[in-house]
C-alpha positions in Angstrom: 43.0 70.5 84.7 46.3 71.0 86.5 46.6 72.7 90.1 48.7 75.6 88.9 46.5 76.3 85.9 43.6 76.2 88.1 44.9 78.7 90.5 45.9 81.2 87.9 42.3 81.5 86.5 40.5 82.0 89.8 39.1 85.6 90.0 36.9 87.5 92.2 33.1 86.9 92.0 31.1 89.6 90.1 30.4 92.2 92.7 27.8 93.8 90.1 25.8 90.8 89.7 25.7 90.4 93.6 24.6 94.2 93.9 21.7 93.6 91.5 20.7 90.6 93.4 20.8 92.7 96.8 18.8 95.5 95.0 16.1 93.1 93.7 15.9 91.5 97.5 15.3 95.3 98.7 12.8 95.9 96.0 10.5 92.9 97.3 7.5 93.9 99.5 8.9 92.6 102.9 11.0 94.2 105.4 14.7 94.8 104.6 16.9 91.8 105.0 14.2 89.9 106.7 15.0 86.6 105.1 18.5 86.9 106.6 20.9 84.2 105.4 18.6 83.0 102.5 19.3 86.6 101.0 22.9 86.4 101.7 23.3 83.1 100.1 21.6 84.1 96.9 23.4 87.4 96.6 26.7 85.3 97.0 25.3 82.9 94.3 24.4 85.7 91.9 28.4 87.0 92.2 29.4 83.6 91.5 27.1 82.9 88.4 27.8 86.4 87.3 24.3 87.0 86.8 21.2 88.2 89.2 19.1 85.6 87.4 20.2 83.2 90.0 19.7 79.2 88.7 19.5 76.2 90.8 18.0 73.9 88.6 20.6 71.2 88.4 22.3 70.1 91.8 24.8 67.6 92.4 26.5 65.9 95.6 30.1 64.7 95.1 31.1 62.2 97.8 34.9 61.4 97.8 35.5 57.9 99.4 38.8 56.7 100.5 40.3 54.4 102.9 42.9 55.7 105.6 45.8 53.4 106.9 45.6 54.9 110.3 42.7 52.7 111.2 45.3 50.2 112.0 45.8 52.0 115.3 42.3 51.3 116.6 41.1 55.0 116.2 37.5 53.8 114.8 34.6 51.8 116.0 34.1 50.3 112.5 36.4 48.7 110.4 37.8 49.5 107.0 35.6 47.2 105.1 32.6 49.6 105.8 34.0 52.3 103.5 33.1 50.2 100.4 30.0 48.9 102.1 28.4 52.6 102.2 30.1 53.5 99.0 27.7 50.7 97.4 24.7 51.9 99.1 25.2 55.3 97.3 24.5 53.4 94.1 21.4 51.5 95.3 19.7 54.6 97.1 20.0 53.1 100.6 22.4 55.4 102.1 21.2 58.2 104.3 22.8 60.9 101.8 21.1 59.0 98.8 17.7 59.2 100.4 18.1 63.0 100.9 19.2 63.3 97.4 16.2 61.5 96.3 14.0 63.9 98.5 15.9 67.1 97.0 16.2 66.1 93.3 19.8 66.1 93.7 22.2 63.8 91.4 24.6 61.7 93.5 28.3 61.1 92.3 30.4 58.8 94.5 34.1 59.1 93.6 36.7 56.2 94.6 39.7 58.4 95.0 41.3 55.8 97.5 39.2 53.1 98.6 41.0 49.8 99.7 38.5 48.0 97.5 37.0 48.4 94.1 33.2 48.7 93.7 31.6 48.3 90.5 29.8 51.4 89.6 31.5 54.1 91.8 33.5 56.3 89.4 37.2 55.2 89.6 39.6 57.9 90.1 41.8 56.0 92.6 45.3 57.4 93.6 46.0 54.4 95.6 44.3 51.7 97.8 44.2 53.9 100.9 46.8 55.9 102.5 49.5 54.9 104.6 49.4 54.7 108.4 50.3 58.3 109.5 51.8 57.0 112.7 54.5 55.3 110.9 54.9 57.2 107.5 53.3 60.2 105.6 49.8 59.5 104.4 50.8 60.2 100.7 53.6 61.7 98.5 53.2 65.4 97.7 52.6 64.2 94.0 49.7 62.1 95.4 48.1 64.9 97.2 48.2 67.4 94.2 47.0 64.5 91.9 44.0 63.9 94.4 43.4 67.9 94.2 43.4 67.5 90.6 40.7 64.8 90.7 38.5 67.3 92.6 38.9 69.9 90.1 38.4 67.6 87.0 35.1 66.3 88.6 33.7 70.0 89.0 34.8 70.6 85.3 32.9 67.5 84.3 29.9 68.7 86.1 30.0 72.2 84.7 30.1 70.7 81.2 26.8 68.7 82.2 25.3 72.0 83.4 25.1 71.5 87.1 24.5 74.8 88.9 25.5 73.9 92.4 27.4 71.3 94.3 27.4 69.8 97.6 30.4 68.2 99.1 30.5 64.7 101.1 33.0 62.2 101.8 33.1 58.5 103.0 36.0 56.8 104.5 36.5 55.0 108.1 39.1 56.9 109.9 38.7 60.2 108.2 37.8 62.1 111.5 41.1 61.2 112.5 42.9 62.7 109.5 40.6 65.6 109.4 41.4 66.5 113.0 44.9 66.3 112.5 44.9 68.5 109.3 42.6 71.0 111.2 44.9 71.0 114.3 47.6 72.3 112.1 45.6 74.6 109.8 44.0 76.1 112.8 47.0 76.3 115.0 45.2 74.4 117.9 46.1 71.3 119.7 44.7 68.0 118.8 42.7 67.9 122.0 40.7 70.8 121.3 39.8 69.7 117.6 39.3 65.9 118.0 36.1 64.3 118.7 34.5 61.0 119.1 33.9 60.4 115.5 31.4 57.7 114.8 31.0 56.8 118.5 34.5 56.3 120.4 34.5 55.4 123.9 36.5 57.9 126.2 39.5 55.4 126.0 39.3 55.3 122.2 39.1 59.2 122.0 42.5 59.3 124.1 44.2 56.9 121.9 43.0 58.8 118.9 44.6 62.1 120.1 47.8 60.3 121.1 47.8 59.0 117.4 47.2 62.4 116.0 49.9 63.8 118.3 52.5 61.0 117.3 52.0 61.7 113.6 52.4 65.4 113.6 55.5 65.0 115.8 56.9 62.4 113.4 56.3 64.2 110.1 56.4 67.8 111.1 54.0 69.1 108.5 54.4 72.9 107.6 51.2 74.4 108.7 51.9 77.2 106.3 51.7 74.8 103.2 48.4 73.1 103.1 49.6 70.7 100.4 52.2 69.4 102.8 49.9 69.1 105.7 47.4 67.0 103.4 50.3 64.7 102.1 51.7 64.0 105.6 48.4 63.5 107.8 45.5 64.0 105.5 43.4 61.7 103.2 42.6 61.1 99.8 39.0 62.3 100.3 40.0 65.5 102.1 42.6 66.3 99.2 39.9 65.5 96.6 37.3 67.6 98.1 40.0 70.6 98.5 40.1 70.2 94.7 36.3 70.2 94.3 36.4 73.6 96.2 39.0 75.0 94.0 37.2 73.7 90.9 34.0 75.4 92.0 35.9 78.6 92.1 37.7 78.5 88.8 34.6 77.4 87.0 32.0 79.7 88.6 30.0 77.0 90.5 29.0 77.7 94.3 30.0 74.8 96.4 28.4 73.7 99.7 30.4 72.5 102.7 28.8 69.7 104.5 30.5 69.3 108.0 33.6 69.0 109.8 35.6 67.1 107.2 34.5 68.8 104.0 35.1 72.0 106.2 38.6 71.2 106.6 39.1 70.7 102.9 37.5 74.0 102.5 40.0 75.6 104.7 42.9 73.9 102.9 41.5 75.2 99.6 41.2 78.8 101.0 44.7 78.5 102.4 45.9 77.6 99.0 44.0 80.3 97.3 42.0 82.8 99.6 39.8 83.8 96.5 38.2 80.4 96.8 36.3 81.7 100.0 33.9 83.6 98.1 32.8 80.7 96.0 32.2 78.5 99.2 28.6 78.4 101.2 28.5 76.9 104.7 25.4 74.5 105.3 25.4 73.5 109.0 27.4 73.6 112.1 28.9 70.1 112.5 28.6 68.3 116.1 32.5 67.7 115.8 34.5 70.0 118.2 36.1 71.7 115.6 33.1 72.2 113.3 32.5 75.6 114.4 36.2 76.6 114.6 36.5 75.7 111.1 33.7 78.0 109.8 35.0 80.7 111.8 38.3 80.4 110.4 36.6 80.6 106.9 34.5 83.5 107.8 31.4 81.4 107.2 27.9 81.4 109.1 26.0 78.3 108.6 22.1 78.4 107.9 21.4 75.1 110.0 22.2 74.1 113.4 20.8 70.5 113.7 23.8 68.9 115.8 24.4 66.6 112.7 27.7 64.9 112.3 26.7 62.1 109.9 29.1 63.3 107.1 28.3 61.8 103.4 27.1 65.3 102.5 23.9 65.0 104.4 24.1 68.6 105.8 24.9 70.0 102.6 22.0 68.7 100.4 19.7 69.9 103.7 20.5 73.3 102.6 19.2 72.8 99.1 15.5 73.0 99.7 16.1 76.3 101.7 18.0 77.7 98.9 15.2 76.9 96.4 12.5 78.4 98.6 14.6 81.5 98.9 15.0 81.6 95.2 11.1 80.9 94.6 10.5 84.3 96.9 13.2 86.1 95.2 11.6 85.4 91.7 7.9 85.4 92.4 7.2 87.9 95.2 5.6 91.3 94.5 7.7 94.4 94.8 6.7 97.5 96.6 6.0 99.5 93.3 3.7 96.6 92.0 1.5 96.7 95.2 1.8 100.5 95.3 3.1 100.9 98.7 6.2 102.9 99.7 9.5 100.8 100.0 11.2 100.1 103.1 14.3 102.3 103.8 17.2 101.6 106.0 17.0 103.5 109.2 19.8 104.1 111.7 
């Protein structure tokens, strides 16, 4: 599906279905709103799915895998080859995200949207063999950014056709906390020092160098912060652009999409800046330990259910939300109502 076609088809969520879900929650024999964010999440999902009969039977994790030319600048502790190694581990069930998927009954879909290597078994949607070094030239062309977004939309369309009810987002790409910090700096209107963290364990000197690299790239390419696609193309990554498409695809196809941490949160923010209506189709899972993790959620108007100081990526935090949603749904579907146990309903009090 082309990006412009996708944007034309995104509609507001079904407020009537959301209201029916809320009324069902309020009829259950417990204090009103006492399950807090679990109730809010299911009400939102009801609006997305256009039914108060919420369903979470088939769960997917989409992991966008891509390499970043900026690793040439020494902004990471690990080498670029690690991207391909971890992508391979998604297939043999040995990565952290793969193990969590096993625990939660989630199907894992690693997508090669721009790795520097080819891995047998990983779905090949490669735009290029990694982005360019953003200190020297734009990460990608605008056309490549749009193509990457469209890959994400297409992946969601395929999952919708297979009957998936909810999608978690993840990413894998050495160097992508640098690119996501650059994108966050522009979309949030904050200096790189405020939004950039140590990623996978940089030293203080490494962090200083990472911040200077981001400053240099922004100064060189002058991305237009009012144009998220321009920002993605000049200082972003294929993984971030692909996840931007996943969030937009969820909005057009009526599937709730769960933010993982900082990097997928930046992609969600890009998606919402492209199409504000997409915000209502997005759920937050946890607050990333990265400095801008909370800032991104605040900009999106999202409140996460989990605060575990996680910053692993791969979709681990997003998948960790699924058991909570399922427990909430179990209560929603099976707990007695006030009328069934013949006691007076709770009513809102001032």
